[in-house]
C-alpha positions in Angstrom: -5.7 64.4 51.4 -3.9 65.5 48.1 -5.1 67.1 44.8 -4.4 65.2 41.7 -5.4 65.3 38.0 -8.3 63.2 36.8 -6.3 61.3 34.3 -4.2 59.8 37.1 -7.4 58.0 38.4 -8.2 54.3 37.3 -12.0 53.6 37.0 -11.6 49.8 37.2 -14.3 49.5 39.8 -16.9 51.6 38.1 -19.1 48.6 37.1 -19.3 47.7 40.8 -21.2 50.8 41.7 -24.8 51.4 41.1 -25.8 54.3 38.8 -28.7 56.7 39.7 -29.3 59.4 37.1 -31.5 61.5 39.3 -29.1 61.5 42.2 -26.2 62.3 39.7 -28.0 65.2 38.2 -28.7 66.6 41.7 -25.0 66.2 42.5 -24.0 67.8 39.3 -26.0 71.0 40.1 -24.5 71.0 43.6 -20.9 70.7 42.4 -21.6 73.4 39.7 -22.7 75.8 42.3 -20.4 75.1 45.4 -17.7 72.9 44.1 -16.8 69.4 45.3 -17.1 69.0 49.0 -15.9 65.4 49.6 -12.7 64.0 48.3 -12.7 60.9 46.2 -11.7 57.7 47.9 -8.9 55.8 46.4 -6.0 53.5 46.9 -2.6 54.7 45.6 -1.1 52.3 43.2 1.8 54.8 42.8 2.4 58.4 43.2 1.1 58.9 39.7 -1.8 56.5 39.6 -4.8 56.0 42.0 -7.6 53.4 41.9 -11.0 54.9 42.6 -13.1 53.1 45.0 -15.8 55.6 46.1 -17.0 58.7 44.3 -17.8 57.6 40.8 -20.8 59.9 40.7 -18.6 62.8 41.6 -16.0 61.8 39.1 -18.5 61.8 36.3 -19.9 65.1 37.3 -16.4 66.6 37.3 -15.8 65.3 33.9 -19.0 66.9 32.5 -18.1 70.1 34.3 -14.7 70.1 32.7 -12.9 70.1 36.0 -9.6 68.3 35.9 -8.1 68.8 39.5 -9.8 66.7 42.3 -9.2 66.1 46.0 -8.4 62.5 46.9 -8.2 60.7 50.1 -6.1 57.6 49.9 -6.7 54.5 51.8 -3.1 53.4 51.5 -1.2 51.6 48.8 -2.6 48.1 49.3 -5.6 47.6 47.1 -7.0 44.7 49.2 -6.7 46.6 52.4 -8.4 49.6 50.7 -11.3 47.5 49.7 -11.8 46.0 53.1 -11.6 49.5 54.7 -14.2 50.7 52.2 -16.6 47.9 53.0 -16.1 48.5 56.8 -16.9 52.2 56.4 -20.0 51.4 54.1 -21.7 49.4 56.9 -22.8 52.8 58.1 -22.8 54.9 55.0 -23.6 54.7 51.3 -22.5 51.4 49.8 -25.5 49.3 49.0 -25.8 45.5 49.5 -25.2 44.6 45.9 -22.1 47.0 45.8 -20.9 45.4 48.9 -21.4 42.0 47.1 -19.1 42.9 44.2 -16.3 44.0 46.5 -16.6 40.9 48.7 -16.6 38.8 45.6 -13.5 40.6 44.5 -11.8 39.8 47.8 -12.8 36.1 47.4 -11.9 35.5 43.8 -9.1 37.8 43.0 -7.4 38.1 46.3 -8.2 34.5 47.4 -9.7 35.3 50.8 -11.9 32.7 52.3 -15.4 33.7 53.6 -14.3 33.3 57.2 -11.2 35.4 56.6 -13.3 38.2 55.0 -15.7 38.0 58.0 -12.8 38.3 60.5 -11.3 41.3 58.7 -14.6 43.0 58.3 -15.8 42.2 61.8 -19.0 40.6 60.5 -20.6 37.1 60.7 -19.7 34.5 58.0 -23.5 34.6 57.2 -23.1 38.2 56.2 -20.3 37.3 53.8 -22.1 34.3 52.5 -25.2 36.3 51.7 -23.2 38.7 49.6 -21.2 36.1 47.8 -24.4 34.3 46.9 -26.0 37.5 45.5 -23.3 38.0 42.9 -22.9 34.3 42.1 -26.6 33.8 41.2 -26.8 37.0 39.1 -26.3 36.6 35.3 -24.3 39.3 33.3 -27.5 40.5 31.7 -29.2 41.0 35.0 -26.1 42.6 36.7 -25.6 45.0 33.7 -29.1 46.3 33.7 -29.2 46.7 37.5 -25.9 48.5 37.9 -26.6 50.8 35.0 -29.7 51.9 36.7 -31.9 50.5 33.9 -33.7 47.9 36.1 -34.8 48.9 39.7 -32.7 47.4 42.4 -35.7 47.0 44.8 -37.7 45.0 42.2 -34.8 42.7 41.8 -34.2 42.2 45.5 -37.7 42.0 46.8 -39.7 40.6 43.9 -37.8 39.1 41.1 -35.1 37.2 43.1 -37.4 35.7 45.8 -40.1 34.9 43.2 -37.8 33.0 40.8 -36.0 31.2 43.6 -39.2 29.9 45.1 -40.8 29.2 41.7 -37.5 27.8 40.1 -37.8 30.1 37.1 -35.0 29.3 34.5 -32.2 31.8 34.3 -32.7 32.4 30.5 -36.3 33.5 31.2 -35.1 35.9 33.9 -32.7 37.3 31.4 -35.3 37.7 28.8 -37.7 39.4 31.1 -35.0 41.9 32.4 -33.9 42.6 28.8 -37.4 43.4 27.7 -38.5 45.8 30.7 -35.2 47.5 31.5 -34.9 51.2 30.8 -38.7 51.8 30.5 -38.9 54.0 33.6 -41.5 51.8 35.2 -42.5 52.3 38.9 -41.7 49.5 41.3 -45.3 48.7 41.7 -45.7 48.3 37.8 -42.5 46.4 37.7 -43.7 44.0 40.3 -47.0 43.5 38.5 -45.0 42.6 35.2 -42.8 40.2 37.2 -45.9 38.3 38.4 -47.4 38.4 35.0 -44.4 37.2 33.1 -43.7 34.2 35.4 -47.2 33.3 36.4 -49.6 34.8 33.8 -49.2 32.3 31.1 -47.7 32.4 27.6 -50.0 35.0 26.3 -49.0 37.6 29.0 -45.3 36.7 28.5 -45.6 37.1 24.7 -47.2 40.6 25.2 -44.3 41.7 27.5 -41.7 40.4 25.1 -43.5 42.2 22.2 -43.2 45.4 24.1 -46.9 45.9 24.9 -46.2 47.0 28.5 -49.0 49.4 28.9 -51.7 47.0 27.6 -50.3 44.2 29.8 -50.2 46.4 32.9 -53.9 47.3 32.3 -54.9 43.7 32.0 -53.0 42.7 35.1 -54.4 45.6 37.1 -58.0 44.6 36.1 -57.4 40.9 36.8 -55.6 41.4 40.2 -57.8 44.1 41.6 -59.4 41.3 43.5 -59.2 37.8 42.3 -62.0 36.8 44.7 -64.5 38.7 42.6 -64.4 36.2 39.8 -68.0 35.6 38.8 -67.8 31.7 38.9 -66.6 31.4 42.5 -68.9 30.3 45.3 -68.9 31.9 48.7 -66.3 29.6 50.4 -64.0 29.8 47.2 -64.2 33.6 47.4 -63.2 33.6 51.1 -60.2 31.3 50.4 -59.0 33.3 47.6 -59.3 36.6 49.5 -57.3 34.9 52.4 -54.5 33.9 49.9 -54.4 37.4 48.5 -53.9 38.8 52.1 -51.4 36.1 52.9 -49.3 36.9 49.7 -49.5 40.6 50.4 -48.2 40.4 54.0 -45.6 37.7 53.2 -44.1 40.3 50.8 -44.2 43.0 53.4 -42.4 40.9 56.1 -39.7 39.7 53.6 -38.9 43.2 52.7 -38.6 44.3 56.4 -36.5 41.5 57.5 -34.4 41.6 54.4 -33.4 45.1 55.2 -32.7 44.1 58.8 -30.3 41.2 57.7 -28.6 43.4 55.2 -28.0 46.5 57.2 -28.0 45.1 60.8 -30.7 47.5 61.9 -34.4 47.9 61.2 -35.5 49.9 58.2 -36.5 53.6 58.8 -39.9 53.2 57.2 -43.3 52.6 58.9 -43.8 52.1 62.5 -40.7 50.0 63.1 -38.7 52.5 61.3 -40.0 55.4 63.4 -39.1 53.5 66.5 -35.6 53.2 65.1 -35.3 57.0 64.3 -36.5 57.9 67.9 -34.0 55.6 69.3 -31.2 57.3 67.4 -32.3 60.6 68.7 -32.0 59.5 72.2 -35.7 59.5 73.3 -37.3 57.0 75.7 -38.2 54.8 72.8 -34.7 53.5 72.5 -35.6 50.7 74.8 -38.1 49.5 72.3 -35.4 48.0 70.2 -33.3 46.5 73.0 -33.1 42.6 73.4 -35.6 42.8 76.2 -37.9 45.3 74.5 -41.7 44.5 73.9 -41.0 44.8 70.1 -38.4 42.0 70.1 -40.2 39.8 72.7 -43.5 40.0 70.8 -41.8 39.6 67.3 -40.0 36.5 68.5 -43.0 35.0 69.9 -45.1 35.5 66.7 -42.2 34.3 64.6 -42.0 31.1 66.7 -45.6 30.5 65.9 -45.2 31.2 62.1 -42.2 29.0 61.8 -44.0 26.1 63.4 -46.8 26.7 60.7 -44.7 27.1 57.7 -44.1 23.4 57.1 -47.7 22.3 57.3 -48.7 25.3 55.2 -46.2 24.5 52.6 -47.2 20.9 52.6 -51.0 21.6 52.1 -50.7 24.3 49.5 -47.9 22.4 47.8 -50.1 19.4 47.3 -52.9 21.5 45.9 -50.5 23.3 43.6 -49.1 20.1 42.2 -52.5 18.8 41.3 
């Protein structure tokens, strides 16, 4: 570890890192009180210039506090090797999936590494690499800019907008328009999800209200209309039952997608809910550790249910698809 002046640091990868104003404000207070505790992670382009890979929040805080000397940990002089090492470390630390995607894309496009070559160097599966390359390739500049600036919530993109548009085939220019109109409005994830549904499935009137900036009115209408679609006055008993079943189906499809998306991205179950509590107890060394092993009741039962669900997906898609196309 060495100490260098801030002007010696290149910020070329700053757009690859997600911004979080709340986290940054907390970090600013911490550094102001106790100083910087962790060095910035860089590659040494020369003895006079370093390329910052990890620590952009810390760097911006130091600039705001008018601190010009900073501790740096160098990952060596080879930029490509430095990026690979950063991603390897990030599998168990703070680099999020989209940030990993940017660096994997850099290895692929700028350094000419193949997906299999990247997978081998990172000791991950080719599918892991392909998933991250796909995330960046399908993201427009408008969407990327708003997400990485912190103006559009990443969770809403990953778990609502991205799956929804992929399944429904929404055109990219509509996605860009939606993101442009709702970014930076400090909306909750729940409200953002409602607006996503309304914009792409609520018809031209709802879409125009969102584009005209009438978000509060739109959210009220969507909340009133979706409190329970099965309560529509003109539905008979059988129709109410089917609509209610579809609402339940949609709700739990989203929940399952979110859970298994996190498992695929991180390689381990999320630390939320019952499954997450199982994971936490396993890490602490309790007897529940066996619940996540290949022979555990959790995995055995999950695989059994997944097999039945997969067998039902195609008939379900066919039947509801025919109804939808009518």
